[in-house]
C-alpha positions as CSV (number, residue, x, y, z in Angstrom):
1,X,69.7,112.5,63.6
2,X,73.1,110.9,63.4
3,X,73.8,107.8,61.2
4,X,73.7,105.1,63.8
5,X,76.0,102.9,61.5
6,X,78.8,105.2,61.5
7,X,81.8,104.9,64.0
8,X,81.8,107.2,67.1
9,X,84.6,109.1,68.7
10,X,84.2,108.7,72.6
11,X,86.3,110.4,75.4
12,X,86.3,108.6,78.6
13,X,87.1,110.7,81.7
14,X,88.3,109.4,85.0
15,X,90.5,110.5,87.8
16,X,93.5,108.0,87.6
17,X,94.3,104.7,85.9
18,X,95.4,102.9,89.1
19,X,94.0,99.5,90.0
20,X,90.4,99.6,90.9
21,X,86.9,98.7,89.6
22,X,86.2,102.0,87.8
23,X,89.6,102.0,86.1
24,X,89.3,98.2,85.0
25,X,85.8,99.0,83.7
26,X,87.0,101.9,81.6
27,X,90.0,100.1,80.3
28,X,87.7,97.1,79.2
29,X,85.0,99.4,77.6
30,X,87.5,101.6,75.8
31,X,89.3,98.6,74.4
32,X,85.9,97.0,73.4
33,X,84.8,100.0,71.6
34,X,88.0,100.2,69.6
35,X,87.4,96.6,68.6
36,X,83.9,97.4,67.6
37,X,85.3,100.0,65.1
38,X,84.9,103.2,67.2
39,X,87.6,105.6,68.4
40,X,88.2,105.7,72.2
41,X,90.3,108.3,73.9
42,X,90.9,108.0,77.7
43,X,91.7,111.1,79.7
44,X,93.1,110.7,83.2
45,X,96.1,111.5,85.5
46,X,97.7,108.2,84.4
47,X,98.5,105.4,86.7
48,X,99.5,101.7,86.9
49,X,97.0,100.5,84.3
50,X,98.2,103.1,81.7
51,X,100.8,100.6,80.0
52,X,98.1,98.0,79.6
53,X,95.6,100.7,78.2
54,X,98.3,101.8,75.6
55,X,99.2,98.3,74.8
56,X,95.4,97.7,73.8
57,X,95.7,100.4,71.2
58,X,93.6,103.0,73.0
59,X,94.9,106.5,73.0
60,X,95.5,108.3,76.4
61,X,95.8,111.9,77.2
62,X,97.3,112.7,80.6
63,X,95.6,115.6,82.4
64,X,95.3,116.1,86.1
65,X,91.5,115.8,86.2
66,X,91.6,114.1,89.7
67,X,92.2,117.5,91.3
68,X,89.1,118.6,93.2
69,X,89.5,122.5,93.6
70,X,87.0,124.6,91.6
71,X,89.7,126.4,89.7
72,X,91.3,123.1,88.7
73,X,87.8,121.8,87.5
74,X,87.4,124.9,85.4
75,X,90.9,124.6,83.9
76,X,90.4,121.0,83.1
77,X,87.0,121.6,81.5
78,X,88.7,124.1,79.2
79,X,91.3,121.5,78.2
80,X,88.6,118.8,77.6
81,X,86.5,121.1,75.7
82,X,89.4,121.9,73.5
83,X,90.0,118.1,72.9
84,X,86.4,117.6,72.1
85,X,86.4,120.5,69.5
86,X,89.7,119.5,67.9
87,X,88.9,115.8,67.7
88,X,85.1,116.2,66.8
89,X,84.1,114.1,69.8
90,X,80.6,112.4,69.7
91,X,80.4,111.4,73.4
92,X,82.1,112.7,76.6
93,X,81.7,109.9,79.1
94,X,82.5,110.6,82.7
95,X,83.2,108.2,85.5
96,X,83.3,109.7,89.1
97,X,82.3,113.0,90.3
98,X,85.2,115.2,89.7
99,X,85.5,114.2,86.0
100,X,81.7,114.6,85.7
101,X,82.0,118.2,86.7
102,X,84.7,118.7,84.2
103,X,82.7,117.0,81.5
104,X,79.6,119.1,82.5
105,X,81.3,122.4,81.9
106,X,83.3,121.2,78.9
107,X,80.4,119.9,76.9
108,X,78.0,123.0,77.4
109,X,77.0,124.3,73.9
110,X,78.8,121.3,72.1
111,X,77.3,118.8,69.9
112,X,78.9,116.1,72.1
113,X,76.6,113.9,74.2
114,X,77.4,114.0,77.9
115,X,77.0,110.6,79.6
116,X,77.7,109.7,83.2
117,X,78.2,106.3,84.8
118,X,77.2,106.0,88.5
119,X,79.5,103.2,89.9
120,X,78.3,103.8,93.5
121,X,76.1,105.4,96.1
122,X,76.8,109.1,96.3
123,X,76.0,111.4,99.4
124,X,73.4,113.8,98.6
125,X,75.3,117.2,98.6
126,X,76.3,119.9,96.1
127,X,79.4,118.0,94.9
128,X,77.1,114.9,93.9
129,X,74.5,116.9,92.2
130,X,76.6,116.6,88.9
131,X,75.8,112.9,88.7
132,X,72.1,113.8,87.7
133,X,73.1,116.3,84.9
134,X,74.1,113.8,82.1
135,X,72.1,113.5,79.0
136,X,72.1,109.8,79.9
137,X,73.0,108.3,83.3
138,X,74.4,104.7,83.2
139,X,73.8,102.8,86.6
140,X,75.7,99.6,87.2
141,X,72.8,98.0,89.1
142,X,69.1,98.4,89.9
143,X,70.2,99.4,93.6
144,X,72.2,102.2,92.1
145,X,69.3,103.4,89.9
146,X,67.0,103.6,92.9
147,X,69.6,105.5,95.0
148,X,70.1,107.9,92.2
149,X,66.3,108.5,91.9
150,X,65.4,108.6,95.6
151,X,68.4,110.3,97.1
152,X,69.8,112.4,94.3
153,X,66.5,113.3,92.3
154,X,67.9,111.9,89.1
155,X,65.3,111.8,86.3
156,X,64.2,108.2,85.7
157,X,63.9,108.9,81.9
158,X,67.6,109.6,81.8
159,X,68.7,106.5,83.6
160,X,69.6,103.0,82.1
161,X,70.9,100.0,84.0
162,X,73.9,98.6,82.3
163,X,75.6,95.7,84.3
164,X,79.5,95.8,84.2
165,X,80.8,93.0,81.7
166,X,83.5,90.5,82.2
167,X,86.1,89.6,79.6
168,X,85.8,85.8,79.9
169,X,88.7,85.0,77.6
170,X,91.0,87.3,79.7
171,X,89.8,85.6,82.8
172,X,90.4,82.1,81.3
173,X,93.9,83.0,80.3
174,X,94.7,84.3,83.8
175,X,93.5,81.1,85.4
176,X,95.4,79.0,83.0
177,X,98.6,80.9,83.6
178,X,98.3,80.9,87.5
179,X,101.1,79.6,89.7
180,X,100.7,76.4,91.8
181,X,99.0,77.4,95.1
182,X,101.8,75.5,97.0
183,X,104.5,77.6,95.5
184,X,102.7,80.9,96.5
185,X,102.2,79.5,100.2
186,X,105.9,78.7,100.3
187,X,106.8,82.3,99.2
188,X,104.4,83.9,101.7
189,X,105.3,81.4,104.5
190,X,101.8,80.0,104.8
191,X,101.6,76.4,106.0
192,X,100.1,73.9,103.6
193,X,97.2,73.1,106.0
194,X,96.3,76.7,107.0
195,X,93.1,78.0,105.8
196,X,93.3,81.4,104.0
197,X,90.7,84.0,103.8
198,X,91.4,86.4,100.8
199,X,90.0,90.0,100.1
200,X,90.5,91.8,96.9
201,X,89.8,95.6,96.6
202,X,90.9,99.2,96.5
203,X,92.3,100.1,99.8
204,X,89.9,102.9,100.9
205,X,87.9,103.5,104.0
206,X,84.6,102.7,102.1
207,X,85.7,99.2,101.3
208,X,85.6,98.3,105.0
209,X,88.9,96.3,105.4
210,X,89.0,97.4,109.0
211,X,85.9,95.2,109.6
212,X,87.7,92.3,107.9
213,X,90.8,92.7,110.2
214,X,88.7,92.9,113.4
215,X,86.7,89.8,112.3
216,X,90.0,87.9,111.5
217,X,91.5,89.0,114.8
218,X,88.6,87.2,116.5
219,X,88.7,84.3,114.1
220,X,92.4,83.8,115.1
221,X,91.5,83.5,118.8
222,X,89.6,80.2,117.8
223,X,91.7,79.2,114.9
224,X,95.3,80.3,115.3
225,X,96.5,78.6,112.1
226,X,94.2,80.7,109.9
227,X,95.8,83.4,107.4
228,X,94.5,86.5,105.8
229,X,95.6,87.8,102.4
230,X,94.7,91.3,101.4
231,X,95.2,92.2,97.8
232,X,95.0,95.9,96.6
233,X,96.4,99.3,96.6
234,X,95.3,102.7,97.9
235,X,95.4,105.3,100.4
236,X,94.2,103.1,103.3
237,X,97.4,101.1,103.1
238,X,99.1,103.5,105.3
239,X,96.6,103.2,108.1
240,X,96.0,99.5,108.0
241,X,97.2,97.7,111.0
242,X,101.0,96.8,110.8
243,X,100.2,93.2,110.5
244,X,99.3,93.9,106.9
245,X,101.8,96.4,106.1
246,X,104.5,94.1,104.9
247,X,105.1,91.2,102.6
248,X,105.3,88.8,105.4
249,X,102.9,90.3,108.1
250,X,102.7,89.6,111.8
251,X,99.4,88.2,113.3
252,X,98.9,85.9,110.3
253,X,97.8,88.8,107.9
254,X,99.6,89.4,104.5
255,X,99.2,92.3,102.1
256,X,100.2,92.2,98.4
257,X,99.5,94.7,95.6
258,X,99.0,92.5,92.6
259,X,96.3,89.7,92.4
260,X,98.2,86.7,91.1
261,X,98.4,85.4,94.7
262,X,94.6,85.1,95.3
263,X,94.2,83.1,91.9
264,X,97.1,80.8,92.9
265,X,96.2,80.1,96.4
266,X,92.7,79.3,95.3
267,X,94.0,76.6,92.9
268,X,94.6,74.2,95.7
269,X,91.2,74.5,97.1
270,X,92.1,75.8,100.6
271,X,91.3,79.4,99.9
272,X,88.2,79.5,102.2
273,X,86.6,82.5,100.9
274,X,87.1,85.9,98.9
275,X,85.5,88.8,100.6
276,X,84.2,92.0,99.1
277,X,82.3,94.4,101.4
278,X,81.4,97.3,98.9
279,X,79.7,95.5,96.0
280,X,76.8,93.7,97.9
281,X,74.9,96.8,99.0
282,X,75.3,98.2,95.4
283,X,73.4,95.2,94.1
284,X,76.5,93.6,92.6
285,X,78.1,90.3,93.4
């Protein structure tokens, strides 16, 4: 057995480092491991969070492991295997299905442990089967663990539930540095008396922003002074209704990429609610 007291070298694999729950989780975990005395290496196709990762002192290797074709997966598996051998990696930790396939092939025959984190519920098909192949499977909630067992047939003995942590100090600094809500309302053209509904998340079909927009349309029929603020980025941005396609949207709906506006609007007590559709069925707040 390995000496549990010694430092570990861990490679984290994820598709990209754009703003999202998985990306933020990997960023926080890799930084936390570095502070705990371990060496963390993140492998991804890069993205908006890359400068933040590098500023934390975590090393990043840019590889296009987001590409889904079988040939690309095989090629990236060879590249990751070379990294694991050269660096003497102890753990290859995959987040998301394509990186999991890369890690699965890369770690065959190596001494490196292969770990997967299941962040969501995966449709039971061949592409998802890799999520059951890790030496250990981390599930972010009990709901996910049950899904992995019932729908994908994952071995219960391999699975552990580890809830996502929150950097309390970073959150407190963010709140302390937020702008006055009245200032942001003026910037967005939102009347001081208008109630605001905020939603934060990656702009993908699975997040259900279309349901929010339909509900908001109905709300506006009874409460025309209401406003909605959607904060996030992603592929769904191109298909959201035009009212959320610009900085100052028509129909009382606003779209912004960064999240400082939600924190600042909430400061004056008139942000009526922050909605997140995806986390609740996954057993997370």
